[in-house]
N, C-alpha and C positions, 0 to 999 in steps of 0.2 A: 366565548362570552355568554352563550345561552345556558350553559350548565349551571345547575344548582349543586352546591357541595355542603355537606354537614357531616364531617368525619372526625374521629379521634385519631390523632397520629400516634402510632406505637413505636415508630422508628423511621429513620431515613437512610438512604444509601444512594450511590451512583450505580446505575444499572449498566455495567460494562457490556452486557450481551445485547443491549438495546441502544447503541450509539452513545454510550456514556450519559444516558438520560438521568437527571436528578429525579429521585422517586421517593415516595413515602410508603411505609407500611401503615395501613389504616384499619381500624376495627370496624367490622360490619355488624349489622343488627343481630346476627346469629352468633356473635362472639368469635367469629373467625376473622383472620386478617387477610387483606388483599393488597395488591400493589397499585399505587396511584402515581403514574408518571407525570411529570410537569415539564413544560417547555422553557426555553431560555427567558421568556417574558417574566417568569416567576423567580428569577435568580435571587432577588432580595428576600422574598418570602421563604425560599428554601434555606438560605443562609441563616435566617432568624428563627426558623421552626425548631422545636424540640419535642422529643417524645412526651406525651401527656397533653400537648396543646390540642385544642379543637380548631379545625380548619373549616371556615365558613365562607361561603360565597353565594349570594342570591342570584337567581337567574337574571339575565340582562343587566348585570352590574359588572363594573370593572374594579370593584373593591373586594379585596380578600381580607378576612379578619382571622388573626390567630388569637384565641382566648387562652390565657395562662394565668392561673391563680387569681381569677377575678379581674384581670387586666386585659383590655382589648388592644391589640396591636393591629392597626389598619394599614393596608398596603394597596396602592393603586397599581393595577397591572399596567406596566409601561410598555406599550407597543411602539417601539422606536422605528418610526417610518422616516426614511430620508426622502426629501423632496427631489424628484428627478429634474436635473437641469442638464443643459448641453455639456457642462464640464464633467458631470457624473458619467456620461455615456462615452467618454473618450478613453 
């Protein structure tokens, strides 16, 4: 949640070497690409992302924005917590 992200997505893939982690290739400032792995809370973002999108997240925010052709697609990082009850512990 504390991370700030402002990257250009150049591609996406499932990193089979890293527990099948959904990952993006992103452009770095020096024009080289690097890998950015995302967790399962980002499933909807990963499914909607395309090469050429800007991936933006402000620090201390739960909103991730994909910018594509002047359109902002906002996603709320959905941390699905289950309430622990006595029935869950059985």
